[in-house]
Every structure is written in C-alpha cells, then in structure tokens.
C-alpha beads as a LAMMPS data file, in Angstrom:
LAMMPS data file: protein, C-alpha beads

327 atoms
326 bonds

1 atom types
1 bond types

-500.0 500.0 xlo xhi
-500.0 500.0 ylo yhi
-500.0 500.0 zlo zhi

Masses

1 110.0

Atoms # bond

1 1 1 -266.394 308.602 -307.841
2 1 1 -262.825 309.102 -307.189
3 1 1 -262.481 305.783 -305.348
4 1 1 -264.063 303.856 -308.874
5 1 1 -261.975 305.639 -311.027
6 1 1 -258.793 304.742 -309.231
7 1 1 -259.269 300.866 -308.720
8 1 1 -260.036 301.006 -312.601
9 1 1 -256.928 302.749 -313.424
10 1 1 -254.735 300.260 -311.293
11 1 1 -256.042 297.270 -312.669
12 1 1 -255.762 298.572 -316.311
13 1 1 -252.032 299.395 -315.240
14 1 1 -251.926 295.849 -314.453
15 1 1 -253.011 294.670 -317.554
16 1 1 -251.278 296.767 -319.713
17 1 1 -247.741 295.398 -318.269
18 1 1 -249.302 292.199 -318.139
19 1 1 -250.785 292.248 -322.213
20 1 1 -247.571 294.217 -323.150
21 1 1 -245.145 291.921 -321.799
22 1 1 -247.413 288.654 -323.085
23 1 1 -246.734 290.423 -326.409
24 1 1 -242.968 290.932 -326.438
25 1 1 -242.338 287.302 -325.363
26 1 1 -244.802 285.586 -327.755
27 1 1 -243.131 287.667 -330.547
28 1 1 -239.583 286.874 -329.471
29 1 1 -240.250 283.622 -329.299
30 1 1 -242.049 283.089 -332.807
31 1 1 -240.260 285.585 -335.187
32 1 1 -236.624 284.436 -335.975
33 1 1 -234.865 288.082 -337.285
34 1 1 -231.761 285.838 -338.151
35 1 1 -233.592 284.582 -340.730
36 1 1 -233.691 287.915 -342.587
37 1 1 -229.717 287.249 -343.184
38 1 1 -229.985 284.186 -344.736
39 1 1 -231.130 284.973 -348.240
40 1 1 -228.342 287.844 -348.214
41 1 1 -225.734 287.968 -350.917
42 1 1 -222.775 287.540 -350.189
43 1 1 -223.745 286.027 -347.067
44 1 1 -222.411 288.335 -344.271
45 1 1 -220.259 286.332 -341.545
46 1 1 -221.996 285.343 -338.354
47 1 1 -220.366 287.315 -336.114
48 1 1 -221.115 290.450 -338.348
49 1 1 -225.107 288.943 -337.690
50 1 1 -224.604 288.270 -334.437
51 1 1 -223.670 291.992 -333.581
52 1 1 -226.399 293.652 -335.544
53 1 1 -228.503 291.690 -333.934
54 1 1 -227.720 292.114 -330.470
55 1 1 -227.309 295.931 -331.126
56 1 1 -230.938 295.597 -332.073
57 1 1 -231.461 293.561 -328.979
58 1 1 -232.442 290.803 -331.445
59 1 1 -230.271 288.151 -331.050
60 1 1 -231.538 284.772 -330.167
61 1 1 -228.488 283.727 -328.199
62 1 1 -229.178 286.498 -325.528
63 1 1 -231.324 284.958 -322.655
64 1 1 -235.495 285.556 -323.690
65 1 1 -235.407 287.381 -320.104
66 1 1 -232.492 289.135 -320.217
67 1 1 -233.948 290.632 -324.114
68 1 1 -237.210 291.177 -322.390
69 1 1 -235.558 293.797 -319.456
70 1 1 -233.934 295.735 -322.017
71 1 1 -236.934 296.291 -324.028
72 1 1 -238.819 296.647 -320.739
73 1 1 -236.431 299.441 -319.613
74 1 1 -236.621 301.200 -322.837
75 1 1 -240.606 300.896 -323.059
76 1 1 -239.898 303.058 -319.282
77 1 1 -238.350 305.317 -320.602
78 1 1 -240.250 305.795 -324.099
79 1 1 -238.009 304.485 -326.324
80 1 1 -239.386 301.297 -328.111
81 1 1 -236.014 300.192 -329.459
82 1 1 -235.089 299.739 -332.911
83 1 1 -236.671 297.742 -336.315
84 1 1 -234.680 295.280 -338.214
85 1 1 -233.831 298.054 -340.282
86 1 1 -232.393 300.108 -337.645
87 1 1 -234.649 302.512 -338.136
88 1 1 -236.254 303.892 -334.608
89 1 1 -239.541 302.253 -333.622
90 1 1 -240.854 305.690 -332.008
91 1 1 -240.439 307.371 -335.164
92 1 1 -242.626 305.743 -337.278
93 1 1 -245.399 304.397 -335.155
94 1 1 -245.561 308.526 -334.125
95 1 1 -246.575 309.059 -337.764
96 1 1 -249.203 305.907 -338.435
97 1 1 -250.944 306.065 -334.555
98 1 1 -252.592 309.257 -336.253
99 1 1 -253.897 307.321 -339.498
100 1 1 -255.133 304.509 -337.942
101 1 1 -256.772 306.292 -334.881
102 1 1 -258.500 308.587 -337.221
103 1 1 -260.044 305.574 -338.711
104 1 1 -261.120 303.770 -336.089
105 1 1 -262.610 306.985 -333.679
106 1 1 -264.447 308.109 -336.621
107 1 1 -265.342 304.653 -337.066
108 1 1 -266.104 304.099 -334.029
109 1 1 -268.302 307.490 -333.107
110 1 1 -270.335 307.162 -336.666
111 1 1 -271.024 303.355 -336.146
112 1 1 -271.850 303.447 -332.092
113 1 1 -274.083 306.140 -332.652
114 1 1 -276.217 305.358 -335.635
115 1 1 -276.464 302.119 -334.600
116 1 1 -278.001 303.323 -330.964
117 1 1 -280.669 305.338 -332.794
118 1 1 -281.620 302.382 -335.434
119 1 1 -281.850 299.977 -332.345
120 1 1 -284.241 302.239 -330.167
121 1 1 -286.265 302.958 -333.424
122 1 1 -286.546 299.588 -334.514
123 1 1 -287.527 298.822 -330.609
124 1 1 -290.124 301.893 -330.540
125 1 1 -291.609 300.049 -333.877
126 1 1 -291.457 296.634 -333.058
127 1 1 -292.280 294.702 -335.927
128 1 1 -293.148 297.703 -338.392
129 1 1 -291.617 298.046 -341.605
130 1 1 -288.632 299.608 -340.271
131 1 1 -287.542 297.191 -337.715
132 1 1 -287.724 294.668 -340.483
133 1 1 -285.951 296.014 -342.630
134 1 1 -282.892 297.124 -339.967
135 1 1 -283.140 293.483 -338.771
136 1 1 -283.021 292.246 -342.193
137 1 1 -279.528 294.526 -343.324
138 1 1 -278.038 293.983 -339.725
139 1 1 -277.626 290.307 -340.296
140 1 1 -276.585 291.026 -343.935
141 1 1 -273.845 293.199 -342.965
142 1 1 -272.966 290.851 -339.898
143 1 1 -272.773 287.990 -342.654
144 1 1 -270.101 289.945 -344.757
145 1 1 -266.578 289.909 -343.785
146 1 1 -265.350 293.071 -343.443
147 1 1 -262.514 292.474 -346.649
148 1 1 -265.521 291.349 -348.836
149 1 1 -267.383 294.609 -347.479
150 1 1 -264.902 296.541 -348.301
151 1 1 -263.733 295.506 -351.832
152 1 1 -267.885 296.356 -352.797
153 1 1 -267.661 299.568 -351.551
154 1 1 -264.721 300.191 -353.917
155 1 1 -267.022 298.646 -356.844
156 1 1 -269.937 300.989 -355.546
157 1 1 -267.553 303.902 -355.508
158 1 1 -266.546 303.233 -358.972
159 1 1 -269.964 303.118 -360.177
160 1 1 -271.045 306.025 -358.491
161 1 1 -268.284 308.275 -359.507
162 1 1 -268.947 307.552 -363.552
163 1 1 -272.490 307.111 -363.229
164 1 1 -273.793 309.826 -360.548
165 1 1 -271.231 312.229 -359.971
166 1 1 -269.553 312.053 -363.147
167 1 1 -266.057 313.147 -361.806
168 1 1 -263.983 311.484 -358.752
169 1 1 -265.796 312.170 -355.601
170 1 1 -265.690 309.055 -353.571
171 1 1 -261.709 308.399 -354.006
172 1 1 -260.823 304.767 -353.024
173 1 1 -257.001 304.766 -352.744
174 1 1 -254.107 306.474 -350.453
175 1 1 -255.079 309.084 -347.369
176 1 1 -255.125 312.023 -349.536
177 1 1 -253.538 313.247 -353.251
178 1 1 -250.011 313.411 -353.552
179 1 1 -248.916 316.720 -355.156
180 1 1 -252.309 318.335 -355.052
181 1 1 -252.115 322.155 -354.199
182 1 1 -255.185 323.447 -353.502
183 1 1 -254.867 325.240 -350.131
184 1 1 -255.852 324.610 -346.894
185 1 1 -259.840 324.149 -347.664
186 1 1 -258.680 322.247 -350.763
187 1 1 -256.769 319.587 -348.945
188 1 1 -259.019 319.243 -346.567
189 1 1 -261.575 318.483 -349.035
190 1 1 -259.510 316.044 -350.444
191 1 1 -258.606 314.174 -346.950
192 1 1 -262.505 313.801 -346.513
193 1 1 -263.013 312.310 -350.237
194 1 1 -260.520 309.965 -349.542
195 1 1 -262.044 308.846 -345.501
196 1 1 -265.486 308.578 -346.306
197 1 1 -265.203 304.773 -347.796
198 1 1 -262.980 303.574 -344.988
199 1 1 -264.612 305.221 -342.296
200 1 1 -268.435 303.782 -343.618
201 1 1 -266.124 299.934 -344.178
202 1 1 -265.139 300.382 -340.757
203 1 1 -269.065 301.707 -339.252
204 1 1 -271.467 299.393 -341.076
205 1 1 -270.478 296.634 -339.288
206 1 1 -270.457 298.020 -335.663
207 1 1 -274.001 299.868 -336.838
208 1 1 -275.306 296.254 -337.314
209 1 1 -274.101 295.291 -334.043
210 1 1 -275.095 297.920 -332.002
211 1 1 -278.597 298.269 -333.174
212 1 1 -278.965 294.677 -332.401
213 1 1 -278.120 295.235 -328.577
214 1 1 -279.867 298.307 -328.775
215 1 1 -283.250 297.126 -329.628
216 1 1 -282.797 294.263 -327.209
217 1 1 -281.797 296.406 -324.383
218 1 1 -284.495 298.760 -325.719
219 1 1 -287.406 296.047 -325.647
220 1 1 -286.782 295.149 -321.794
221 1 1 -287.380 298.485 -320.209
222 1 1 -290.159 299.396 -322.876
223 1 1 -292.822 297.819 -320.861
224 1 1 -290.933 298.318 -317.644
225 1 1 -292.919 300.291 -314.330
226 1 1 -290.412 303.108 -314.475
227 1 1 -292.017 304.368 -317.993
228 1 1 -295.490 303.808 -317.075
229 1 1 -295.401 305.990 -314.017
230 1 1 -293.605 308.369 -315.763
231 1 1 -296.110 308.501 -318.468
232 1 1 -298.768 308.224 -315.405
233 1 1 -297.129 311.866 -314.036
234 1 1 -297.959 313.097 -317.364
235 1 1 -294.771 313.203 -319.438
236 1 1 -295.650 312.498 -323.118
237 1 1 -294.615 309.379 -325.103
238 1 1 -291.128 310.976 -326.577
239 1 1 -289.939 312.382 -323.336
240 1 1 -290.634 309.140 -321.235
241 1 1 -288.558 306.825 -324.002
242 1 1 -286.080 309.171 -323.946
243 1 1 -285.490 310.824 -321.080
244 1 1 -286.215 307.334 -319.166
245 1 1 -286.134 304.412 -321.169
246 1 1 -283.824 305.116 -323.506
247 1 1 -280.911 306.065 -320.758
248 1 1 -281.646 302.871 -318.648
249 1 1 -280.913 300.833 -322.076
250 1 1 -277.698 302.763 -322.723
251 1 1 -276.203 301.319 -319.473
252 1 1 -275.333 298.030 -320.508
253 1 1 -274.883 299.172 -323.937
254 1 1 -271.827 301.716 -323.227
255 1 1 -270.138 298.808 -321.298
256 1 1 -269.947 296.719 -324.888
257 1 1 -268.310 299.895 -325.565
258 1 1 -264.485 298.914 -325.014
259 1 1 -265.135 295.449 -326.618
260 1 1 -265.955 296.923 -329.505
261 1 1 -262.559 299.008 -329.848
262 1 1 -260.481 296.278 -330.095
263 1 1 -262.541 294.860 -333.271
264 1 1 -262.575 297.785 -334.592
265 1 1 -258.580 297.825 -334.465
266 1 1 -258.717 294.314 -336.472
267 1 1 -260.971 295.801 -338.873
268 1 1 -258.954 298.532 -339.003
269 1 1 -255.983 296.262 -340.473
270 1 1 -257.915 295.023 -343.315
271 1 1 -259.045 298.432 -344.067
272 1 1 -256.064 299.847 -344.352
273 1 1 -254.501 297.259 -346.857
274 1 1 -257.478 297.450 -348.881
275 1 1 -257.563 301.344 -349.211
276 1 1 -253.922 301.893 -349.403
277 1 1 -254.011 303.769 -345.686
278 1 1 -250.489 303.553 -343.708
279 1 1 -251.320 302.984 -339.933
280 1 1 -250.769 300.955 -337.415
281 1 1 -252.876 297.452 -338.823
282 1 1 -250.794 297.473 -342.155
283 1 1 -247.297 297.919 -340.505
284 1 1 -248.255 295.435 -337.846
285 1 1 -249.150 293.114 -340.973
286 1 1 -245.470 293.926 -342.610
287 1 1 -243.723 293.432 -338.948
288 1 1 -244.747 290.202 -339.000
289 1 1 -243.519 289.098 -342.103
290 1 1 -239.812 290.809 -341.708
291 1 1 -239.781 289.229 -337.986
292 1 1 -239.600 292.570 -336.571
293 1 1 -239.852 291.507 -333.097
294 1 1 -239.651 295.323 -331.026
295 1 1 -241.967 296.737 -334.021
296 1 1 -244.956 294.064 -333.258
297 1 1 -244.462 294.470 -329.798
298 1 1 -244.799 297.959 -329.573
299 1 1 -247.969 297.936 -331.704
300 1 1 -249.340 295.547 -329.474
301 1 1 -248.861 297.686 -326.689
302 1 1 -250.112 300.039 -327.893
303 1 1 -253.589 298.525 -328.894
304 1 1 -254.087 297.059 -325.472
305 1 1 -253.423 300.776 -324.099
306 1 1 -255.863 301.850 -326.320
307 1 1 -258.776 299.161 -325.768
308 1 1 -258.086 300.368 -322.467
309 1 1 -258.384 303.932 -322.823
310 1 1 -262.086 303.108 -324.381
311 1 1 -262.655 300.530 -321.341
312 1 1 -262.125 303.711 -318.625
313 1 1 -264.358 305.534 -321.383
314 1 1 -266.934 303.145 -321.087
315 1 1 -266.786 303.061 -317.251
316 1 1 -267.103 306.979 -317.489
317 1 1 -270.520 306.785 -319.752
318 1 1 -271.592 304.202 -317.411
319 1 1 -270.990 305.935 -314.574
320 1 1 -272.936 309.139 -316.347
321 1 1 -276.051 307.034 -317.087
322 1 1 -276.056 304.631 -313.513
323 1 1 -276.207 307.087 -310.145
324 1 1 -275.365 303.366 -308.665
325 1 1 -272.074 303.855 -310.011
326 1 1 -271.333 307.203 -308.689
327 1 1 -272.288 306.075 -305.353

Bonds

1 1 1 2
2 1 2 3
3 1 3 4
4 1 4 5
5 1 5 6
6 1 6 7
7 1 7 8
8 1 8 9
9 1 9 10
10 1 10 11
11 1 11 12
12 1 12 13
13 1 13 14
14 1 14 15
15 1 15 16
16 1 16 17
17 1 17 18
18 1 18 19
19 1 19 20
20 1 20 21
21 1 21 22
22 1 22 23
23 1 23 24
24 1 24 25
25 1 25 26
26 1 26 27
27 1 27 28
28 1 28 29
29 1 29 30
30 1 30 31
31 1 31 32
32 1 32 33
33 1 33 34
34 1 34 35
35 1 35 36
36 1 36 37
37 1 37 38
38 1 38 39
39 1 39 40
40 1 40 41
41 1 41 42
42 1 42 43
43 1 43 44
44 1 44 45
45 1 45 46
46 1 46 47
47 1 47 48
48 1 48 49
49 1 49 50
50 1 50 51
51 1 51 52
52 1 52 53
53 1 53 54
54 1 54 55
55 1 55 56
56 1 56 57
57 1 57 58
58 1 58 59
59 1 59 60
60 1 60 61
61 1 61 62
62 1 62 63
63 1 63 64
64 1 64 65
65 1 65 66
66 1 66 67
67 1 67 68
68 1 68 69
69 1 69 70
70 1 70 71
71 1 71 72
72 1 72 73
73 1 73 74
74 1 74 75
75 1 75 76
76 1 76 77
77 1 77 78
78 1 78 79
79 1 79 80
80 1 80 81
81 1 81 82
82 1 82 83
83 1 83 84
84 1 84 85
85 1 85 86
86 1 86 87
87 1 87 88
88 1 88 89
89 1 89 90
90 1 90 91
91 1 91 92
92 1 92 93
93 1 93 94
94 1 94 95
95 1 95 96
96 1 96 97
97 1 97 98
98 1 98 99
99 1 99 100
100 1 100 101
101 1 101 102
102 1 102 103
103 1 103 104
104 1 104 105
105 1 105 106
106 1 106 107
107 1 107 108
108 1 108 109
109 1 109 110
110 1 110 111
111 1 111 112
112 1 112 113
113 1 113 114
114 1 114 115
115 1 115 116
116 1 116 117
117 1 117 118
118 1 118 119
119 1 119 120
120 1 120 121
121 1 121 122
122 1 122 123
123 1 123 124
124 1 124 125
125 1 125 126
126 1 126 127
127 1 127 128
128 1 128 129
129 1 129 130
130 1 130 131
131 1 131 132
132 1 132 133
133 1 133 134
134 1 134 135
135 1 135 136
136 1 136 137
137 1 137 138
138 1 138 139
139 1 139 140
140 1 140 141
141 1 141 142
142 1 142 143
143 1 143 144
144 1 144 145
145 1 145 146
146 1 146 147
147 1 147 148
148 1 148 149
149 1 149 150
150 1 150 151
151 1 151 152
152 1 152 153
153 1 153 154
154 1 154 155
155 1 155 156
156 1 156 157
157 1 157 158
158 1 158 159
159 1 159 160
160 1 160 161
161 1 161 162
162 1 162 163
163 1 163 164
164 1 164 165
165 1 165 166
166 1 166 167
167 1 167 168
168 1 168 169
169 1 169 170
170 1 170 171
171 1 171 172
172 1 172 173
173 1 173 174
174 1 174 175
175 1 175 176
176 1 176 177
177 1 177 178
178 1 178 179
179 1 179 180
180 1 180 181
181 1 181 182
182 1 182 183
183 1 183 184
184 1 184 185
185 1 185 186
186 1 186 187
187 1 187 188
188 1 188 189
189 1 189 190
190 1 190 191
191 1 191 192
192 1 192 193
193 1 193 194
194 1 194 195
195 1 195 196
196 1 196 197
197 1 197 198
198 1 198 199
199 1 199 200
200 1 200 201
201 1 201 202
202 1 202 203
203 1 203 204
204 1 204 205
205 1 205 206
206 1 206 207
207 1 207 208
208 1 208 209
209 1 209 210
210 1 210 211
211 1 211 212
212 1 212 213
213 1 213 214
214 1 214 215
215 1 215 216
216 1 216 217
217 1 217 218
218 1 218 219
219 1 219 220
220 1 220 221
221 1 221 222
222 1 222 223
223 1 223 224
224 1 224 225
225 1 225 226
226 1 226 227
227 1 227 228
228 1 228 229
229 1 229 230
230 1 230 231
231 1 231 232
232 1 232 233
233 1 233 234
234 1 234 235
235 1 235 236
236 1 236 237
237 1 237 238
238 1 238 239
239 1 239 240
240 1 240 241
241 1 241 242
242 1 242 243
243 1 243 244
244 1 244 245
245 1 245 246
246 1 246 247
247 1 247 248
248 1 248 249
249 1 249 250
250 1 250 251
251 1 251 252
252 1 252 253
253 1 253 254
254 1 254 255
255 1 255 256
256 1 256 257
257 1 257 258
258 1 258 259
259 1 259 260
260 1 260 261
261 1 261 262
262 1 262 263
263 1 263 264
264 1 264 265
265 1 265 266
266 1 266 267
267 1 267 268
268 1 268 269
269 1 269 270
270 1 270 271
271 1 271 272
272 1 272 273
273 1 273 274
274 1 274 275
275 1 275 276
276 1 276 277
277 1 277 278
278 1 278 279
279 1 279 280
280 1 280 281
281 1 281 282
282 1 282 283
283 1 283 284
284 1 284 285
285 1 285 286
286 1 286 287
287 1 287 288
288 1 288 289
289 1 289 290
290 1 290 291
291 1 291 292
292 1 292 293
293 1 293 294
294 1 294 295
295 1 295 296
296 1 296 297
297 1 297 298
298 1 298 299
299 1 299 300
300 1 300 301
301 1 301 302
302 1 302 303
303 1 303 304
304 1 304 305
305 1 305 306
306 1 306 307
307 1 307 308
308 1 308 309
309 1 309 310
310 1 310 311
311 1 311 312
312 1 312 313
313 1 313 314
314 1 314 315
315 1 315 316
316 1 316 317
317 1 317 318
318 1 318 319
319 1 319 320
320 1 320 321
321 1 321 322
322 1 322 323
323 1 323 324
324 1 324 325
325 1 325 326
326 1 326 327
C-alpha cells in the first residue's frame, strides 16, 4: 500500500510540474500585457512600459524561457508573482480559493453521493417507475448547459420566494448579505441561504452522470456468482446488495471521481459569474481579458494540483474498496 501511494505521488508531482509549465508558457505566449498600456491617455513612453513590464516579469522583449525560469523560481518559494496591476497574486488567490473550493467540494459531495444512491436504486428496481423517472430526468439535466441550468434555478427561486415562502429564503446573488448584523448564527444562516442555489447548480449535472454510471455498474454485478453465493449463505437481499454488490460496483465509479472534479472546476467558473461569487473561476476569466499572465498561470497550477489531489483521494477510495490494490 505504501509503495502504491509513493509511486502515485511521484507521478502526480511530475504531472503538476508539466501542467504548470505548459500553462505558464501558453499564457505567456498567447496573452499580451503590453497592450494594456496602449489605450492610456497620455500614452506612457516605451521605456516606462518596458520598465513596468520587466518589474512584473511580463516583458515580451525578455526571452520566454528566462521569464519562465524567473516565474518557476518564485513558485518554488511560494511566490506566484504580481498581477498586471502590481498587486501580489498570492493575496488575491488565498481569498478566492476558499470561495471556489467551498462550492466545488460541496457540489462534489452532494452530487456524487446522491448520484450513487439514485443509480443503485434504479438498478435494483430496473425498469420500474423510479428507474424510468431517474433516467428521463438524468438525460434532461445532461442536455441542459450549466449556464442555462443556473439561470433556470434563479427563476425558480424567485418564484418560490414570492409564492411559497413569502420572503427571500433562497438568495441568488453573492456569498453573503453585505452589512448584515445578525450575530454568528444569523450570518451562518445567511451564508447557507446564498450557498443553496450554486451548490444545486453544480450538483445536478454530477448527480445525473454518477447515477447513469452507477446504474450500469450495479447491473453488471447484480447477477454475479458472488452475490448469489452470499444469498445462499443466508444473507438477506439488502445486506447482499449493500455489502457485496454495491461495494464492487463502486470500484470503477470512484476511479471516475477525479475526472469529475476537473469538470466541476469548469462548471464553477460559470456558476461564480452567474451567482456573483468572487472565486478563482471569475478571476480566471478577468485575468484572461486583462492579459494577466501570472494570475492565469497561478490559477492553472492550483487547478492542476486540485485535480491530482482528487485523483489521489480516488486512489485511496479504490484501495479501501478493493483488497487487490492494497496487496
């Protein structure tokens, strides 16, 4: 088990270096920080622009590999450099990381757990009303883009606040209500109210995907010999399904876990913009438009590390479910 994890960590370290390097080189090649000074009035002298870009390690007249070496040296010391505005990238990302990962982790937990539950029940009740209903709803959700789904949730929330709750229970904009003075529990409730819709927006698509995947995996093992043997030894149908069939069917599903984390990061970008959450996704879009190479590279590095951490968690779950991996 220790050797398995050591090999995985070594592979992930190499992948992080490769992903971060490619992200920086692509951003430094495609983005043009010099253009940010072209529309200023009065237009700054070329020498002033060069000096400012050089101070930020963004001067395109400096060889690309030299800029990369400077950036990589800073990253090894925990310094992601400065943005085009001169602010430290670390300070901005430190705040935004909590916003994005709060959304993504909750979306991943709720989406995957609910998807596994729905898929397992649909397989056990194959061709029943629950199976047909969950299949239809899953395909409907998968056919709707995240942007459309999020806006539909806003419309539904506005209708529910007016006709069902009679007050603003489901809040649709921002992470919290600015200026609210309601004590710890009041502020906690306010943040939960703001968190409901973005979490649902991220969870629904993941639930649909996991339910389809889990249903197919579960159907493959329901008629297996080890399930029939467990029943023959006296286990009830429920215990045979949960202790043997479900556990075996979960093994390929947890492998899929890491890939869905990357998809959630992309979905969080749109979710943050729509619901007014100031996270990494929103900042990535803003940084691309402002030609902020260092911020784009830093966010790409964090995304790569996050996906690989999710992959490591997937490996640990697979090892916990499959004794052959531990051996």
